[in-house]
py3Dmol code that shows the C-alpha trace and the ligand (Angstrom):
import py3Dmol

protein = """\
ATOM      1  CA  MET A   1      49.779 183.113 129.931  1.00  0.00           C
ATOM      2  CA  ASN A   2      52.730 180.798 130.454  1.00  0.00           C
ATOM      3  CA  HIS A   3      52.853 179.734 134.124  1.00  0.00           C
ATOM      4  CA  HIS A   4      56.502 180.696 134.604  1.00  0.00           C
ATOM      5  CA  VAL A   5      56.049 184.105 133.021  1.00  0.00           C
ATOM      6  CA  GLN A   6      53.101 184.729 135.306  1.00  0.00           C
ATOM      7  CA  SER A   7      55.201 183.937 138.404  1.00  0.00           C
ATOM      8  CA  GLN A   8      57.858 186.299 137.152  1.00  0.00           C
ATOM      9  CA  LEU A   9      55.373 189.118 136.770  1.00  0.00           C
ATOM     10  CA  THR A  10      53.761 188.680 140.160  1.00  0.00           C
ATOM     11  CA  HIS A  11      56.903 188.583 142.301  1.00  0.00           C
ATOM     12  CA  GLN A  12      58.966 191.558 141.278  1.00  0.00           C
ATOM     13  CA  SER A  13      58.886 193.428 144.563  1.00  0.00           C
ATOM     14  CA  LEU A  14      60.872 192.370 147.578  1.00  0.00           C
ATOM     15  CA  VAL A  15      60.126 193.241 151.171  1.00  0.00           C
ATOM     16  CA  ILE A  16      63.187 192.551 153.304  1.00  0.00           C
ATOM     17  CA  LEU A  17      62.971 192.052 157.057  1.00  0.00           C
ATOM     18  CA  ILE A  18      66.092 192.706 159.107  1.00  0.00           C
ATOM     19  CA  SER A  19      67.095 193.042 162.751  1.00  0.00           C
ATOM     20  CA  GLY A  20      70.729 194.118 162.553  1.00  0.00           C
ATOM     21  CA  ARG A  21      73.649 194.689 160.216  1.00  0.00           C
ATOM     22  CA  GLY A  22      71.751 193.836 157.051  1.00  0.00           C
ATOM     23  CA  SER A  23      74.691 192.566 155.002  1.00  0.00           C
ATOM     24  CA  ASN A  24      72.444 190.073 153.192  1.00  0.00           C
ATOM     25  CA  MET A  25      70.022 192.899 152.436  1.00  0.00           C
ATOM     26  CA  GLN A  26      72.947 194.863 150.986  1.00  0.00           C
ATOM     27  CA  ALA A  27      74.047 191.916 148.842  1.00  0.00           C
ATOM     28  CA  ILE A  28      70.493 191.583 147.516  1.00  0.00           C
ATOM     29  CA  HIS A  29      70.284 195.304 146.831  1.00  0.00           C
ATOM     30  CA  GLN A  30      73.599 195.244 144.996  1.00  0.00           C
ATOM     31  CA  ALA A  31      72.444 192.275 142.912  1.00  0.00           C
ATOM     32  CA  CYS A  32      69.345 194.291 141.956  1.00  0.00           C
ATOM     33  CA  THR A  33      71.467 197.322 141.112  1.00  0.00           C
ATOM     34  CA  ARG A  34      73.816 195.432 138.814  1.00  0.00           C
ATOM     35  CA  GLY A  35      70.926 193.626 137.124  1.00  0.00           C
ATOM     36  CA  ALA A  36      71.736 190.155 138.464  1.00  0.00           C
ATOM     37  CA  LEU A  37      68.366 190.161 140.184  1.00  0.00           C
ATOM     38  CA  ASN A  38      65.277 191.365 138.292  1.00  0.00           C
ATOM     39  CA  ALA A  39      63.578 192.881 141.287  1.00  0.00           C
ATOM     40  CA  SER A  40      63.449 195.972 143.391  1.00  0.00           C
ATOM     41  CA  ILE A  41      63.339 196.304 147.125  1.00  0.00           C
ATOM     42  CA  ALA A  42      59.999 197.919 147.871  1.00  0.00           C
ATOM     43  CA  MET A  43      60.688 198.179 151.585  1.00  0.00           C
ATOM     44  CA  VAL A  44      63.097 197.242 154.347  1.00  0.00           C
ATOM     45  CA  ILE A  45      61.402 196.582 157.680  1.00  0.00           C
ATOM     46  CA  SER A  46      63.262 196.282 160.962  1.00  0.00           C
ATOM     47  CA  ASN A  47      61.984 195.250 164.380  1.00  0.00           C
ATOM     48  CA  ARG A  48      64.894 197.197 165.903  1.00  0.00           C
ATOM     49  CA  PRO A  49      65.090 200.989 165.476  1.00  0.00           C
ATOM     50  CA  GLN A  50      68.893 200.868 165.833  1.00  0.00           C
ATOM     51  CA  ALA A  51      69.500 198.202 163.166  1.00  0.00           C
ATOM     52  CA  ALA A  52      72.570 199.300 161.198  1.00  0.00           C
ATOM     53  CA  GLY A  53      71.020 198.014 157.978  1.00  0.00           C
ATOM     54  CA  LEU A  54      68.437 200.810 158.123  1.00  0.00           C
ATOM     55  CA  ASP A  55      71.213 203.365 157.510  1.00  0.00           C
ATOM     56  CA  TYR A  56      72.298 201.566 154.340  1.00  0.00           C
ATOM     57  CA  ALA A  57      68.676 201.401 153.137  1.00  0.00           C
ATOM     58  CA  LYS A  58      68.121 205.119 153.752  1.00  0.00           C
ATOM     59  CA  GLU A  59      71.407 206.048 152.054  1.00  0.00           C
ATOM     60  CA  ASN A  60      70.229 204.070 149.041  1.00  0.00           C
ATOM     61  CA  ARG A  61      66.746 205.582 149.056  1.00  0.00           C
ATOM     62  CA  ILE A  62      65.011 202.314 149.868  1.00  0.00           C
ATOM     63  CA  PRO A  63      61.800 202.925 151.849  1.00  0.00           C
ATOM     64  CA  THR A  64      62.194 201.783 155.449  1.00  0.00           C
ATOM     65  CA  CYS A  65      59.821 201.063 158.288  1.00  0.00           C
ATOM     66  CA  VAL A  66      60.424 200.157 161.929  1.00  0.00           C
ATOM     67  CA  VAL A  67      57.934 197.914 163.676  1.00  0.00           C
ATOM     68  CA  ASP A  68      59.499 197.802 167.126  1.00  0.00           C
ATOM     69  CA  HIS A  69      58.562 194.608 168.937  1.00  0.00           C
ATOM     70  CA  HIS A  70      58.865 196.454 172.272  1.00  0.00           C
ATOM     71  CA  ASP A  71      55.724 198.403 171.349  1.00  0.00           C
ATOM     72  CA  PHE A  72      53.592 195.257 171.413  1.00  0.00           C
ATOM     73  CA  THR A  73      52.405 193.140 174.297  1.00  0.00           C
ATOM     74  CA  ASP A  74      52.520 189.833 172.442  1.00  0.00           C
ATOM     75  CA  ARG A  75      53.722 188.162 169.272  1.00  0.00           C
ATOM     76  CA  VAL A  76      50.288 188.025 167.647  1.00  0.00           C
ATOM     77  CA  THR A  77      49.752 191.807 167.721  1.00  0.00           C
ATOM     78  CA  PHE A  78      53.349 192.450 166.634  1.00  0.00           C
ATOM     79  CA  ASP A  79      53.001 190.060 163.697  1.00  0.00           C
ATOM     80  CA  ARG A  80      49.685 191.641 162.677  1.00  0.00           C
ATOM     81  CA  ALA A  81      51.312 195.077 162.612  1.00  0.00           C
ATOM     82  CA  LEU A  82      54.154 193.635 160.558  1.00  0.00           C
ATOM     83  CA  ALA A  83      51.658 192.091 158.132  1.00  0.00           C
ATOM     84  CA  ASP A  84      49.851 195.433 157.762  1.00  0.00           C
ATOM     85  CA  VAL A  85      53.110 197.032 156.599  1.00  0.00           C
ATOM     86  CA  ILE A  86      54.004 194.145 154.284  1.00  0.00           C
ATOM     87  CA  ASP A  87      50.514 194.205 152.766  1.00  0.00           C
ATOM     88  CA  SER A  88      50.976 197.852 151.754  1.00  0.00           C
ATOM     89  CA  VAL A  89      53.245 196.409 149.020  1.00  0.00           C
ATOM     90  CA  GLU A  90      51.530 194.587 146.178  1.00  0.00           C
ATOM     91  CA  ASN A  91      52.259 190.859 146.254  1.00  0.00           C
ATOM     92  CA  PRO A  92      55.903 190.938 147.332  1.00  0.00           C
ATOM     93  CA  LEU A  93      58.329 188.088 147.883  1.00  0.00           C
ATOM     94  CA  ILE A  94      59.224 188.404 151.564  1.00  0.00           C
ATOM     95  CA  ILE A  95      62.859 187.977 152.446  1.00  0.00           C
ATOM     96  CA  LEU A  96      63.988 187.345 156.014  1.00  0.00           C
ATOM     97  CA  ALA A  97      67.591 188.522 156.182  1.00  0.00           C
ATOM     98  CA  GLY A  98      68.826 188.248 159.733  1.00  0.00           C
ATOM     99  CA  PHE A  99      65.342 188.885 161.117  1.00  0.00           C
ATOM    100  CA  MET A 100      65.694 187.535 164.631  1.00  0.00           C
ATOM    101  CA  ARG A 101      62.102 187.190 165.819  1.00  0.00           C
ATOM    102  CA  ARG A 102      60.060 184.042 166.089  1.00  0.00           C
ATOM    103  CA  LEU A 103      56.966 184.338 163.918  1.00  0.00           C
ATOM    104  CA  THR A 104      53.457 183.164 164.764  1.00  0.00           C
ATOM    105  CA  ALA A 105      51.721 180.442 162.787  1.00  0.00           C
ATOM    106  CA  GLU A 106      49.093 183.012 161.767  1.00  0.00           C
ATOM    107  CA  PHE A 107      51.831 185.090 160.143  1.00  0.00           C
ATOM    108  CA  THR A 108      53.732 182.265 158.471  1.00  0.00           C
ATOM    109  CA  HIS A 109      50.524 180.739 157.087  1.00  0.00           C
ATOM    110  CA  ARG A 110      49.518 184.092 155.630  1.00  0.00           C
ATOM    111  CA  TYR A 111      52.695 184.087 153.518  1.00  0.00           C
ATOM    112  CA  THR A 112      53.109 180.393 152.766  1.00  0.00           C
ATOM    113  CA  ALA A 113      55.400 179.893 149.746  1.00  0.00           C
ATOM    114  CA  ARG A 114      55.999 183.651 149.560  1.00  0.00           C
ATOM    115  CA  MET A 115      58.579 184.007 152.330  1.00  0.00           C
ATOM    116  CA  LEU A 116      62.224 182.913 152.348  1.00  0.00           C
ATOM    117  CA  ASN A 117      64.832 182.798 155.099  1.00  0.00           C
ATOM    118  CA  ILE A 118      68.575 182.288 155.166  1.00  0.00           C
ATOM    119  CA  HIS A 119      70.109 180.488 158.104  1.00  0.00           C
ATOM    120  CA  PRO A 120      73.824 180.081 158.880  1.00  0.00           C
ATOM    121  CA  SER A 121      73.992 176.298 159.089  1.00  0.00           C
ATOM    122  CA  LEU A 122      73.399 173.219 156.994  1.00  0.00           C
ATOM    123  CA  LEU A 123      69.796 172.750 158.089  1.00  0.00           C
ATOM    124  CA  PRO A 124      68.425 170.656 159.683  1.00  0.00           C
ATOM    125  CA  ARG A 125      71.670 170.820 161.681  1.00  0.00           C
ATOM    126  CA  HIS A 126      72.020 173.700 164.132  1.00  0.00           C
ATOM    127  CA  PRO A 127      68.749 175.625 164.015  1.00  0.00           C
ATOM    128  CA  GLY A 128      68.488 178.656 166.319  1.00  0.00           C
ATOM    129  CA  LEU A 129      71.347 180.809 167.580  1.00  0.00           C
ATOM    130  CA  ASN A 130      75.150 180.436 167.813  1.00  0.00           C
ATOM    131  CA  THR A 131      75.312 178.055 164.895  1.00  0.00           C
ATOM    132  CA  HIS A 132      79.016 178.563 164.193  1.00  0.00           C
ATOM    133  CA  ALA A 133      80.061 177.772 167.765  1.00  0.00           C
ATOM    134  CA  SER A 134      77.720 174.756 167.740  1.00  0.00           C
ATOM    135  CA  ALA A 135      79.245 173.392 164.543  1.00  0.00           C
ATOM    136  CA  ILE A 136      82.755 173.717 165.997  1.00  0.00           C
ATOM    137  CA  ALA A 137      81.744 172.217 169.345  1.00  0.00           C
ATOM    138  CA  SER A 138      80.066 169.294 167.570  1.00  0.00           C
ATOM    139  CA  GLY A 139      83.240 168.500 165.634  1.00  0.00           C
ATOM    140  CA  ASP A 140      81.433 168.908 162.312  1.00  0.00           C
ATOM    141  CA  ARG A 141      83.573 168.656 159.200  1.00  0.00           C
ATOM    142  CA  TRP A 142      81.229 170.803 157.150  1.00  0.00           C
ATOM    143  CA  HIS A 143      79.191 173.891 157.873  1.00  0.00           C
ATOM    144  CA  GLY A 144      77.504 176.500 155.696  1.00  0.00           C
ATOM    145  CA  CYS A 145      74.174 178.163 155.116  1.00  0.00           C
ATOM    146  CA  SER A 146      70.713 177.215 153.903  1.00  0.00           C
ATOM    147  CA  VAL A 147      67.927 179.068 152.129  1.00  0.00           C
ATOM    148  CA  HIS A 148      64.475 177.753 152.946  1.00  0.00           C
ATOM    149  CA  TYR A 149      60.800 178.551 152.760  1.00  0.00           C
ATOM    150  CA  VAL A 150      59.472 179.790 156.073  1.00  0.00           C
ATOM    151  CA  THR A 151      57.048 177.649 158.041  1.00  0.00           C
ATOM    152  CA  GLU A 152      55.743 178.048 161.565  1.00  0.00           C
ATOM    153  CA  GLU A 153      58.587 176.059 163.126  1.00  0.00           C
ATOM    154  CA  LEU A 154      61.819 177.986 163.578  1.00  0.00           C
ATOM    155  CA  ASP A 155      64.440 177.358 160.864  1.00  0.00           C
ATOM    156  CA  SER A 156      62.556 174.259 159.743  1.00  0.00           C
ATOM    157  CA  GLY A 157      60.852 174.958 156.434  1.00  0.00           C
ATOM    158  CA  PRO A 158      61.743 173.049 153.260  1.00  0.00           C
ATOM    159  CA  VAL A 159      65.333 173.750 152.237  1.00  0.00           C
ATOM    160  CA  ILE A 160      65.826 175.032 148.695  1.00  0.00           C
ATOM    161  CA  ALA A 161      69.609 175.335 148.635  1.00  0.00           C
ATOM    162  CA  ARG A 162      72.725 175.034 150.741  1.00  0.00           C
ATOM    163  CA  ALA A 163      76.237 176.410 150.426  1.00  0.00           C
ATOM    164  CA  ILE A 164      78.881 174.263 152.071  1.00  0.00           C
ATOM    165  CA  VAL A 165      81.998 175.492 153.832  1.00  0.00           C
ATOM    166  CA  PRO A 166      84.650 173.130 155.245  1.00  0.00           C
ATOM    167  CA  LEU A 167      85.559 173.544 158.913  1.00  0.00           C
ATOM    168  CA  LEU A 168      89.218 174.190 159.629  1.00  0.00           C
ATOM    169  CA  ARG A 169      91.032 172.944 162.713  1.00  0.00           C
ATOM    170  CA  SER A 170      91.969 176.531 163.513  1.00  0.00           C
ATOM    171  CA  ASP A 171      88.391 177.829 163.189  1.00  0.00           C
ATOM    172  CA  THR A 172      86.885 180.214 165.701  1.00  0.00           C
ATOM    173  CA  PRO A 173      83.172 181.060 165.534  1.00  0.00           C
ATOM    174  CA  ASP A 174      84.012 184.487 164.102  1.00  0.00           C
ATOM    175  CA  ALA A 175      86.381 183.182 161.427  1.00  0.00           C
ATOM    176  CA  LEU A 176      83.841 180.565 160.412  1.00  0.00           C
ATOM    177  CA  ALA A 177      81.029 183.142 160.395  1.00  0.00           C
ATOM    178  CA  ASP A 178      83.087 185.311 158.016  1.00  0.00           C
ATOM    179  CA  ARG A 179      83.463 182.466 155.531  1.00  0.00           C
ATOM    180  CA  VAL A 180      79.806 181.485 155.801  1.00  0.00           C
ATOM    181  CA  ILE A 181      78.445 185.011 155.372  1.00  0.00           C
ATOM    182  CA  SER A 182      80.399 185.490 152.160  1.00  0.00           C
ATOM    183  CA  ARG A 183      78.614 182.376 150.831  1.00  0.00           C
ATOM    184  CA  GLU A 184      75.274 183.728 152.094  1.00  0.00           C
ATOM    185  CA  HIS A 185      75.768 186.834 149.984  1.00  0.00           C
ATOM    186  CA  VAL A 186      76.056 184.663 146.851  1.00  0.00           C
ATOM    187  CA  ILE A 187      73.434 182.009 147.490  1.00  0.00           C
ATOM    188  CA  TYR A 188      70.607 184.267 148.666  1.00  0.00           C
ATOM    189  CA  PRO A 189      70.366 186.576 145.617  1.00  0.00           C
ATOM    190  CA  ALA A 190      70.776 183.552 143.341  1.00  0.00           C
ATOM    191  CA  ILE A 191      67.891 181.663 144.940  1.00  0.00           C
ATOM    192  CA  ILE A 192      65.697 184.754 145.056  1.00  0.00           C
ATOM    193  CA  GLN A 193      66.241 185.166 141.326  1.00  0.00           C
ATOM    194  CA  LEU A 194      65.188 181.548 140.681  1.00  0.00           C
ATOM    195  CA  CYS A 195      62.044 182.086 142.767  1.00  0.00           C
ATOM    196  CA  LEU A 196      61.195 185.332 140.990  1.00  0.00           C
ATOM    197  CA  ARG A 197      61.513 183.633 137.618  1.00  0.00           C
ATOM    198  CA  GLY A 198      59.175 180.870 138.752  1.00  0.00           C
ATOM    199  CA  LEU A 199      61.933 178.263 138.395  1.00  0.00           C
ATOM    200  CA  ILE A 200      61.580 177.395 142.053  1.00  0.00           C
ATOM    201  CA  GLU A 201      58.128 176.985 143.545  1.00  0.00           C
ATOM    202  CA  TRP A 202      56.613 175.339 146.564  1.00  0.00           C
ATOM    203  CA  GLN A 203      53.421 173.482 145.860  1.00  0.00           C
ATOM    204  CA  ASP A 204      51.504 170.940 147.949  1.00  0.00           C
ATOM    205  CA  GLY A 205      54.394 170.489 150.373  1.00  0.00           C
ATOM    206  CA  HIS A 206      57.038 169.958 147.677  1.00  0.00           C
ATOM    207  CA  ILE A 207      59.681 172.204 146.204  1.00  0.00           C
ATOM    208  CA  LEU A 208      59.584 172.229 142.420  1.00  0.00           C
ATOM    209  CA  TYR A 209      62.670 173.123 140.383  1.00  0.00           C
ATOM    210  CA  CYS A 210      61.881 173.850 136.742  1.00  0.00           C
ATOM    211  CA  GLY A 211      58.501 172.206 137.333  1.00  0.00           C
ATOM    212  CA  LYS A 212      59.939 168.947 138.713  1.00  0.00           C
ATOM    213  CA  ARG A 213      60.102 167.852 142.309  1.00  0.00           C
ATOM    214  CA  LEU A 214      63.420 168.800 143.939  1.00  0.00           C
ATOM    215  CA  ARG A 215      64.455 165.780 146.002  1.00  0.00           C
ATOM    216  CA  ASN A 216      67.624 167.277 147.481  1.00  0.00           C
ATOM    217  CA  PRO A 217      68.489 170.923 148.086  1.00  0.00           C
ATOM    218  CA  LEU A 218      70.535 172.663 145.395  1.00  0.00           C
ATOM    219  CA  LEU A 219      74.213 172.859 146.314  1.00  0.00           C
ATOM    220  CA  PHE A 220      76.441 175.912 145.992  1.00  0.00           C
TER     221      PHE A 220
END
"""
ligand_1 = """\
18
GAR
C 73.113 185.950 158.845
O 74.208 185.109 159.108
C 71.843 185.131 158.724
O 72.047 183.886 158.114
C 71.458 184.967 160.176
O 71.705 186.216 160.741
C 72.800 186.837 160.062
C 72.371 188.220 159.647
O 73.436 188.924 159.076
N 70.095 184.559 160.319
C 69.668 183.710 161.244
O 70.396 183.271 162.124
C 68.195 183.341 161.138
N 67.882 182.242 161.980
P 73.141 190.237 158.222
O 72.229 191.119 159.094
O 74.476 190.850 158.035
O 72.469 189.822 156.951
"""
view = py3Dmol.view(width=600, height=400)
view.addModel(protein, "pdb")
view.setStyle({"model": 0}, {"cartoon": {"style": "trace"}})
view.addModel(ligand_1, "xyz")
view.setStyle({"model": 1}, {"stick": {}})
view.zoomTo()
view.show()
């Protein structure tokens, strides 16, 4: 079987991990619904029972599961419980969409090349929290978001794509966040689709785009 076709067949199900609002999850769901993304969301998992995104998932009949980190004494046991839920879905692509927990190396290694994250900055600039305020405070001219494969170091895996947003003199963190999130909602479904079709892969430490090494992240 053609290699690309095989990738397409094995990554049709998405498992989306959220912690809050879930607007990226909604954008991905809507892309699936309108046929822009050939996938279905097999499950939405939240580490917070109150995450607003769970309501959207339930209203749209997407299976949900809460794995509350407060119920676990340490990260290793929490991550193992999370993996048990993920592994109830057959070979999914795992999508971190505002999932605000650090993950153990055991967990990230288990899903190497099968787990994506979106981060609201032009990585490697501004990993971690409060990225919009950091970009403004640093006097950056450009900000944006990045989609990357997940590795054990926070917000540090190989970057597949970035969307760039210019900073305005008048910007506040909230105004900037609004412009960035609207780009997130475009870039994330688009990159997921490329991964599902096997057009983007991560092999031997390199990102491949259409089978060739991607030297710089794709730009949106
Ligand atoms: C998004 O801006 C996402 O990039 C960010 O959390 C927000 C979640 O919004 N993720 C991170 O900061 C990961 N380090 P959403 O719940 O509305 O999708």
